[in-house]
N, C-alpha and C positions, 0 to 999 in steps of 0.2 A: 670620052664621054664624061659629062659633068656628073658629080655625085648627086644623090637624092636630096641631100640637104642644100646643096648649091642651087639646084633647080627650084626648090621651094622658096629659098630666100630671094633669089633673083625675081621670081614672079611676084612675091609680096612687095618688093621694093618698086617694081615696075608699076604696080597698082597704087603706090603711095600709101600703103597701109603699115601701121605699126603693130608690134606684137600684142599690146593691150587691145587694140581694135580687133585683131584676129581672135583674141581670147573671148571678147564680148560676143562675137558672132558664132564661134564654134564651141564655146564652153570648155575648151581645152586650156589647161593652165599655161601661163607664160613660160614656166620652166620646161614643160613638155614640148611646147612649140619650139623653144630654143634648142632642145635636145634633138628634135627632128631636123632642124636646119643645120645642126652641127654634126649630123650622122652619128649621134650617140644613142643608138638604139638599144645598147645594153643597159641604159638607165631605166628602162621599163621593166615591170615585173616579169613579163613573159612576151612571147611573140604575138599572142592574141591582142594584147594592149597595143603593141607597136603597130601592127597592121591596121587596127581600128583607127588609131589617131592619124596614121599616114593617109588612110583613105578619106577620112573626114576633112583633113586639112587640104589635101589635093583637090577634092571636090569644091571646097570653099574658094580656092584660088582659080578654079576653072581649068585645072590640069587633068590629064588622063590618069585617073587613079589606078586603073588596071595595069597600065604600063609601069607605073612607079612601083606597084606591089610586086610585079614580076621582077623588076630590077632589084627590089629588096630581097626577094627569095634567092636570087643568084648571088647576092653579095653577103647575105647573112645566114644562109641555110647551114645546118651542121655539116661537118666534113663527111665526104663520101667514103665508100668502102675502099676506093683506090688510094686514099691517103694512108701513109705508113702508120702502123700501129705504134703506140708509145713503147719505148723500151721497158722491159720489166724492171721493177725496182729491185734494189739490192736485197731487201728483206724477203722477197718472194722465194728465195732458195730454201728458207726455213719452213715454208708452208707444208711440203710433203712430210717433213719430220714431225711437224705439229699434228698433222692428220694421223700419222702412224701412232703417235703417242696417245692421241684421243681414242683411237680404235682399241689400243691395248687396255686403256682404262675401262672402256665400255665392256670389253670381253671379260675382264677380271670381275667387274660388277655382276655381269650375268652369271658367271660361274659360281661366284659366292652366293648369289641369290638362289641358284638352283640347288646348291649343297644344303643350305639352311632350310630351304623348302622341303627337300627330300627328308631331312632329319625330322622336321615337324610332322610331315605326313606319316613317317614310320612310327613316330610316337603315338599319333592319334590312332593308327590301325592297331597297335599293340594294346592301347587302352580300351578300344572298343571290343577287341577279342576277349580281354579279361572280363569286361562287363557281361558279354554274352555268355561266357562259361559260368560265371557266378549265377546269372539268372537261370541258366539251364539246370544247374544243380539244385537251386532253390525250388524250381518248378517241379522237379522229380520228387523232392521230399514232400511237397504239398500234395501231390497226387497220391502218394503212398498213404497219407494220413486221412484222406477223405473217405468217410464211411459210405457204404453202399446204401442207396435209398430203398425203402421197402417197396415191393411191387404194388402197383396201383390196380385195384380191382376194376374190371370193365364195368361201365354203367349199365344198369338194368334197363331193359327196353320197357318203355311205358306202354300201358295197356291201350290207352287211347291217344292217338296222334292227332294234334290239333290241325296239322296241315292236311289230314285226310278228309276233313269235313268240307263240305261244299262251300265255296266263297259266297258271301252275301252279295246280292245284286246291287250294282251301283245305281244311285238315284238318277232318273232321267232328267236331262236339262229342261228347265221350265221356259227358256227363251233361246233365241238364236243371236249370237254375237259374231259378226263377220268382220275380220280385220283385212283390209285391202292395202297392200304395199306395192309401190311402183318401182320398177328397176329401169325406168326410162320414161319419156314423155308418152302418155297414153290417155285416150278418152275412155271414160267409164260411165255406164248408166246403172243405177241401183234402184230397185223397187222393193219396199218392205211391206209385207202383208197386203199386196195388191194395191197399195196406195199410190201417191203421186211419185212420179219418176224423178230421180236426182241425177242430173248430168254434170259431170266435172271432168276437167282436164288435169291429170296428175303429172307431176314431174318426178325426176329420179330422186328416191329417198323419201317421198311423201307417203304417209300412212293415214288411212281413214278407217273409222270403225262405224258399223251399222248394227242396229238391234231391231229384232222383230219377234212377235209372239208365235207366228205360224210359218212364214216363208220369207226368203230373201232371194230376189232375182238379180243377177249381175250379168252385164254384157260389156266386153272390152274390145276396142278397135284393134288392138294388137294383143292377142291372147297370151303370148309368152312374156309380155312386159309387166304382168301383175303376179303377185304372190299372195295366196289366200290362206287364212287361218280361221277355222270355224270352231268357236268355243275353245280356243287355245290349241287346237290340233291343226297341223299343216295339211293342206289339201292339194290334190294334183293340179297341174297347170290347166288352164282353160283350152290350151291348144298351142300350135306353133307360134313363133314370134311374129311372123309376117302375115298372119291371118287373124280375123276376128273370132271371138269365142264367147259363149254364154253358158250359164248354168243356174239352176234353181235349187236352193237348199230349203228343205221343209222339216218341220218338227213333227215327230210321230204323233198320231192322234192320242196315244196314251199319255204323252207328256203334255200335250196342249189342253187336255181335259182338266177342269178344275174340281172334279169330284174326288172323293177320298177313297174310291174303290181301288183295290190292288190290281195291277196289271195281270193279264192271264198268263203271261210267260214270266219265268224267273230271270231271263236275260235282260241286261241293261238296255234302255232305249237310247238310240243315238240318232243325231240329225241325218236325214236322208237327202241326197243330192241327185238331181236329174239334169242331164245335159241335153240341150237342144241344138240342132244343127246351126252352124254359124251362118250369119247373113253377110251382107257386104260391109266393108270397112267404112266407118263414118269419117 
């Protein structure tokens, strides 16, 4: 069987081509083309370059590149496991001795480090024990010289306790402020003081505030999707999440009145809320 280089050179000559012409067509240097035709595959940096140049040159000449690559693998692949292993060098007999010597050095270093570490630790423990003993003796002497504090007389009970007096009534709110927060997409209708209805579709995280002098009516398509705060105080939910709900918040008559007369009761007036049965979901 002809060698790879002989096959390449014979095909190039049959086509009447020169190496420079092959270089112009394949962009492979003339030196590398000559190395391929002379079977000098060890001139290439590695087998990847050799295979790439061989494939491109064979394809350019119209040869079967796969067959040539297979022939290259058989001729230039590394030696197999069946090949005899090289004889050990004469210097290899000293390797076990060198290993033993290295192990002895490492073991000696570890032993020396452990000894010096033990001495340092023992010195630190002794120093700490001395410091603790000195501090204990000093503390005992300090305790012995501290004079006793005179007894503290119990405080005399006050005749009148301010906390026993009745708390002053809180002023009643003069208007209603309803904060509506959405925890999902929900349709809401709000009517303030019986006026025009406000219909809005709220999305998650949106907050709307409404003010009224007497009453605020609210209806939600999904009762559990809104959170209410009336005059800064959290209110119960209008109902379950999947059902509509509505409620009317009113200001007590005593707070809505503009007269200066004092309320009949001492208790603070708070907004009143009335719930109506839920209708169909919008």
